[in-house]
Structures are given as C-alpha cells and as structure tokens.
Residue, then its C-alpha position, 0 to 999 in steps of 0.5 A: x320075615x323083615x330080615x329078608x322081606x319082599x322089599x329086600x329081595x328087590x334091592x341090591x342087598x337081597x342076595x347078600x342078606x340071604x347069603x348072610x342068613x344062611x352062613x350065620x343062622x342055625x335054621x332058616x325059614x323061607x316064607x312063600x305065598x301061595x306057591x313056592x318062590x323060585x327066586x330063592x333058588x337064584x339067591x342060593x347060587x350066590x350063597x354057594x359062591x360065598x360058601x365055597x370061598x369061605x371053605x377054601x380059605x379055611x382049608x388053606x389056613x388049616x382050620x376046620x370048616x365045620x366050626x365056622x361054616x354050617x353043614x346041612x343047614x335046615x331050611x324050612x320052606x313055609x308055604x302060606x295060604x296055599x290054594x289047597x291046604x294039606x297039613x302033611x305038606x305033601x304037595x309042597x314037598x313034591x313041588x320043591x323036589x321038582x324045583x331041585x331035581x332039574x338037571x342043574x349043577x347049582x341046584x344039585x349042590x343046593x339039594x345036597x348041601x342043605x336039609x330042605x323041609x316044607x310046611x304049610x300054613x293056611x289063612x289065619x282068618x276068613x275076615x279080610x279086615x283082620x289081616x293087617x292087624x293079625x298080631x293083635x287078634x286074640x287066639x280064639x278069633x283065629x282059625x283052628x287049622x291056622x293055630x295047629x299049623x303055627x304050633x307045628x311049625x314051632x315044634x319043627x323049628x325047635x326039633x331042627x335047632x337041636x341038631x344045629x352046630x354049637x356056637x360060642x357066645x364069645x366068638x359070635x361077634x367076630x364070626x358075624x364081622x367075618x361073614x359080613x366082610x365075606x358077603x359084602x366084599x367077597x373077601x376072605x379075611x384070614x385074620x378074622x377067621x383065625x380070631x373067630x376060630x380061636x375065640x370059639x376054641x377058648x369058649x368051648x374049653x372054658x365051658x368044659x372047665x365050668x361044667x367039670x368044676x361044677x360036677x366035681x363041686x356038687x350041688x351049690x353052695x359047696x365047700x369043695x369049689x377050690x379043689x373042684x377048680x384044680x381037678x377041672x383044670x387038670x382035666x383041661x390040660x390035655x384038651x388045651x395041648x391037643x388044640x394048640x398042637x393040632x391048629x398051631x396056636x401060639x402062646x397068646x391063645x394060652x393067655x386068653x384061655x387063662x383069662x377066660x378060665x379066671x373069669x369062669x372061676x370068678x363067676x362060679x365063686x360069686x354064684x356060690x357065695x350068693x347061694x351061701x348068703x341066701x341060705x344064711x338069710x333064710x336061717x336068719x329070717x326063721x330066727x327073726x320070726x321065732x318071736x324073740x325081740x333080741x336075737x342079734x347075738x344068735x345071728x352073730x353065732x350063725x354067721x360065724x358057723x357059716x364062715x367056718x363051714x364055707x371059708x373062702x366060699x363065703x366071701x367078705x362082701x357076702x359076709x358084710x351083706x349078711x351083717x347088714x341084713x341081720x341088723x336090718x332084721x333086728x331093727x325091724x323086730x325091735x320096732x315091732x316089739x316096742x309098745x306104748x306102755x313101755x314109755x307110759x308105765x315108767x312115767x305114769x305117776x308123774x303124769x297122773x299126779x298133776x291131773x288128779x291134783x287138778x280135778x280132785x284137790x283144787x276148787x272147781x275140780x270134780x270126778x265128773x270132769x276127770x271122767x270126761x277128760x279120760x273119755x276124751x283122751x281115749x277117743x284121741x288115742x283110738x283115732x291115733x291108733x286107727x291112723x297108725x300114728x302111735x305104736x300099739x299099747 
C-alpha cells in the first residue's frame, strides 16, 4: 500500500514497481478490495519475464540464482471488506485457486513459482465517518473481528518471513541497483550481478567469522578475544577457499574480505572494551556510594586491576574515559562532603571577637542587641539554606 497503490497500477510504472517488489522483497502483500483483483495476474506475467532474464544471466555467468533471485516467494492475497467475511479465508482461497487453475502457461508458472496465501480483513468500523482517519482511531473503537484479523495477518507475515532467503546488508544496495536496471531497461548487468554476489559472499563469511569469534571468546567482556579471532579466522579459511574456487573469485575478493574481517574485529573489540568500561563504572559507583570522602586512590588501584586483567581488551581510550569518570565521581563526592562548619570553625574566633567587643565592651552595646543580631543572622542563614545558596552546616 503506497509502494504499489491503485494510482501506481494505472501509471506506466505500475508493472515495474510490482516486478521490483517481487524481486527484492522477502514477502509481498497484495491488497484487494471486496474481490480478488485479476489485474495482478497480468502484472505477474511481466515479472516472470524479468525473472527469466535474471535467472538466465546468472546461469550464463556461473552464479547461483538462489542468492540473487527469490524462490517460492510468499505472496499474501489480502481481501479487504469481503462481501461475506470468513476468518478462515476459505472462500478467498477457492477464488484464487480458480484464477490460477485456468489453463494458461503464465498462470501455471505463477502458481508454481510462488507460495500463495490468502487472508481476509473485515471492515474496521461501521461508522463511515471514521474511514478516512482510521490511523488515528483508538483500538477500542475498532471492531473486534477487525483487530483479530489484523493480528492474524501480522502473525502470518512474521511466520513467512522466517522462511525468507537471507540477505546481507552489505550487498543490498548493489542488488537493488541491479534490480532497478533490470526492471527499468530490461538489461542484465553482469558487473552489477558479480558485485552483488561478491558482496553477499563477503557479508556471509564476515558474519560467520563474527559469530565464531564470539562463541570462542564466551560472554563479553572477555579476556580471550585475541585468541578467539585467531581460531575463528582459521575456521574461515576452508569456506573462503571453497567460495573462491567454486565461483572463480579473484584476489580482489580476498582483499575485500580481509577489510570486512578487520572491521568486524574492530567492532567486537570496541564493544568488548565498552563492556569492560561499564563494569569499571559500576564498581567505581559502588565505591563512591560507600560513604568515604576521598577514594581516588582506591579507584586508581581498581583501574590497574582491570588493566592487568583485560590487557588490550581494555583500550587506552576506554582507560582515559575511566579516569575521567573516576575524577568526576571524586569531585561530586567532595562537593557532598563539604560543610559550612569546615570553613567557619577555623575562623570563628576571628569573627566572634569583633562582634563581642562591639556589643559587650563598648558604650551602647548590650547583650539584648547581641541576641537580636544572632536571631537575624540565623534567619538569613535559614533562608539561604532553604534556597540552596550555601552548603549545609
């Protein structure tokens, strides 16, 4: 919906968008209103032509089509607002079988090459005034059968996506460019196909390396990451050699793979170092909350323990951040430890003598005035404390 709407269907790009969706997607939902739309079958014919062109091009180049061409793609025919809603979608399934069972070579291919599923969704509400703004209507205002049907559709799609072909993130951009070129100009680009295939192989091998390294290292943070990398790379050599021999990949493939492996190592080392730092922060926080005012020396000892335990796994940048965090905790704790009496007690004789001399030993002074001054100062102190302008006593 939106990617292939009724407006797209009537435009010159309708069939091309449809073909592109069937080539690139992991599952496709075809929206139909009240009855199944036979126009989709016409679009399937165009897609089959493009698929045959892609399959033949891959065979000619000795590349496996399964990685770049979906096989038995799940196509969910959703019938919205059917005349007679059936939660089992049996009527829709019978109607679709009639469409696909007509003696026609293209329909036979469509029925054979795709996994066709049906699902019915009733009206969301009987109030027609809400139809244009259903995306803003609260769930409690929607019909129960509609909510059950949408939940069933979600479960159906997630179940089918578990069977979808794996796609490597590193090769998606090149694959999509190849599909667009194929659909738009009906031209099979050998260079793009090889590039997409190589990127897919590199992504798969790189992911296998990362999974194996993490299994050998155990739960992170780990002190065994360096040896885990060595063991994982040894395990990868046979897969790398087999891929290069089976698909005649050159030395450039090996260089790209090494770059990917290096990035995977760097990512795992960075994540491991971050987890070591997180453990240090947790221990440092516990020390800071123990109640002592001065603990920077204790944090320094803990830091060296972590450096000795994890070695290179605790990177220099992470150590620098640990020092910064420890210093920040110490400054915060010192601020909490400071009391007003720490400043007043040493200077109290010097401050008290002029006041006492003024009120007790000079003419015009009195004990009553001294008491009044003390009350006034206590009031000022209380107000400053209330507004957090001075530290507690």
